[in-house]
TORSETOR-630713 format. One line per 2 residues: number of its first residue (from 1); their letters; for each residue x, y, z of C-alpha. Coordinates in steps of 0.02 Angstrom, whole numbers, always signed. Example, Ala and Ser with C-alpha at 12.3 -4.5 7.8 and 13.67 -1.06 7.14 Angstrom:
BEGIN
1 = AS = +615 -225 +390  +684 -53 +357
END
This chain:
BEGIN
1 = MS = +14 -26 -1  +153 +113 +36
3 = AN = +226 +88 -132  +47 +139 -217
5 = LI = +43 +282 -107  +207 +332 -138
7 = AM = +206 +299 -331  +51 +428 -341
9 = LP = +172 +555 -277  +218 +679 -399
11 = SR = +422 +669 -404  +582 +762 -511
13 = HH = +672 +614 -477  +570 +460 -573
15 = HW = +539 +419 -413  +738 +328 -346
17 = PA = +715 +392 -197  +575 +318 -148
19 = AY = +616 +153 -223  +801 +136 -116
21 = VL = +699 +164 +25  +583 +24 -22
23 = IA = +710 -77 -46  +794 -55 +94
25 = FG = +637 -114 +204  +603 -227 +84
27 = VP = +738 -327 +118  +745 -381 +267
29 = LV = +546 -394 +265  +584 -552 +123
31 = GY = +721 -611 +261  +609 -622 +400
33 = VT = +466 -703 +303  +558 -838 +201
35 = YE = +621 -871 +406  +466 -870 +489
37 = NG = +368 -986 +334  +485 -1063 +210
39 = PW = +568 -1017 +54  +417 -1060 -54
41 = VG = +306 -934 +40  +487 -817 +19
43 = LI = +493 -830 -152  +315 -768 -170
45 = VL = +340 -621 -80  +497 -595 -176
47 = AA = +401 -607 -337  +265 -477 -273
49 = GA = +426 -343 -212  +501 -374 -373
51 = SV = +350 -349 -453  +299 -180 -360
53 = LR = +491 -125 -415  +474 -180 -572
55 = WP = +583 -32 -682  +734 -54 -551
57 = MR = +737 -234 -572  +765 -190 -767
59 = YA = +901 -61 -742  +961 -212 -617
61 = GR = +922 -353 -755  +1028 -222 -884
63 = WV = +1172 -185 -796  +1228 -367 -738
65 = LK = +1180 -424 -952  +1340 -261 -969
67 = TV = +1424 -337 -837  +1430 -504 -888
69 = RR = +1461 -439 -1092  +1621 -357 -1038
71 = SQ = +1702 -489 -957  +1695 -625 -1100
END
């Protein structure tokens, strides 16, 4: 819910500071959910978080591919 509210706010920085905050809160939350409920539920929560942060995930994927291609 907070991610939706943050997405509705006008921003000149294209919401990147908000994405950093959501990532900082989301990583420990995914770890806790995985610890309490097991790896399958943790993967579902991770997929849900990735769908909220789809643009940072796309940029991270492009960066990883570019880095791998340079090292070959």
